[in-house]
Each structure stands twice: as structure tokens, then as C-alpha cells.
N, C-alpha and C positions, 0 to 999 in steps of 0.2 A: 495508395496502399494503406498508409497510416489511417486514413479516413475510414476505410473498410474495417480495419481491426477495431477502431473505436466504436463503430456502429455495432459490430458483433458483440463486443464487450458490454456495451450499454444494453443491448437486447437481452443478454444473459442475466445481467443484474436486474433488469426490470421484471422479467418473468420469474426470477427467483424471489423477488420481493413480493410479488403478487400471490404466490403460492404458499408463503410461509405463514400459516395460521395455527396457533396453538391455544388450548384452553388450560387453565390452572387444574392441577390434579384434584380429583374429587368433584369437579363441576360437571354440570349437564348441559348439553347443547339444546337450544330451543329455538323455535321460529316465532318471530314477533310480527303482528299485524301493524299497519300504520297507526301511529298514535299510542301504541303500547309502551309501557315503561317497565323497567327492571329495577327492583329494590333488593339490596342485599339483606340477608337474614338478620344482620346486626343492626338494621335501621328500620324505621317506620315510613311507609309511603303515605302520602296524603293526596287527596283529590286536588285537581288543578283549581277547583273553586274554593278550596279551603282558605279561611281567613286567618292571617297571622296578626296578632296584636302588637308584637314587637319581635325583634330578632331573638332575644333571649328574655322572655317575660318573667321567668323565674328560674328555678334550678333546671339546667338543661337536661339532667338525667331523668326528670319527671316527664318530659315529653310535652306535646302540645295538645290543645283541645279543639275539636271541631266546633264551628259556629252553632250548629244545631244542638249539640250537647250543652254548650255554654248557655244558649237561650233557654233550654229546658231547665237547667240548674237555676238560672236566675228567676224563672217563673216559680219554681218550688220555693226559692228563698223568699220571694215577695209574698207568697201565700203563707209561709211560716211567720213572717214578720206581721202580717195582718192578723193572723190568729193570736200571736203574742199581744198585740195591741188590744184586741178585743178582750182577752183574759185580764190584761192590766186594768182596763176600764171596769170590768166586772169586780175585780179585787178592790178597787177604790170605792165602788158603790157599796159593796158589802162592809167595808171598813167604816164608811160613813153611817150606814144603817146600825152597825154595832155600837158606834159612839153615841148615836141618838138614843138607842135603847138604854145604854149605860147611864146617860144623863137623865133620862126619864125615870129610871129606877132610883137614882140618887136623890132626885127632887121629889119623889113620891112621899106623901105623908102617911099613907097606910099600906098594908100588905096588899089589899085589893087593887090599889092604884099601881103598885109595882108589878103585879101580875098582868095588868092590862098593857103595860109597856112591852112585854115580851111575847104576848100572844097575838 
């Protein structure tokens, strides 16, 4: 008899545990397909193929960057650096040209020779 009462009690507890499902107030019920993920509104979801450089690479409140955006930014950075280097070379060349003209004018014996230096 004790065995029967224990079985009935366990059956009641088991069915009660299976049917007790609640959602937090203000939340919505949704159906998910296999492989779907759920992200809370307070967080950012990332693709499963996302590349993390470090657990906390910088300020955690700043978030993380996707590899494709990082690659695009690095490409732009390299292009800017190349443009800077080209402008620096041009600046050096112009400075050397100005210095040569200045020396030519200083060493000119006549006004005609000085004019030839800058034309």
C-alpha cells in the first residue's frame, strides 16, 4: 500500500512539474527553429563566425567589431597612410626645390641671373 501511495504522489509531482511554465511579465512568446538564438534587448548578438580578438580587447561598454568591418577599416587606414607618405615625399621635393632656387638667387651676380633661377 505504501508503494502505491508513493507512486501516486510521484506521478502528481511529475505532472505538476511538467505543466508549470511561466514567462516574465511583459515578454512575448515565440517559436524558434533549430539553430535560432535569442538575444536580450540589453545585449548584442554576434554571428557564430564572428572573430573575437580577446575576451575584453578594450572598454567592454564599447562592444566588439566584426572581422569584415575591421578589415575594411584597416584597408582605409592603409590607403590613408599611403596618401600621407606620398604627400610627405611631395613636400620634401618642393622644399628642396625652394632651397635650390634660394641658393641660386643668393649666388646670382645680376638681376637677370636671379630671374632665371625662379622662372
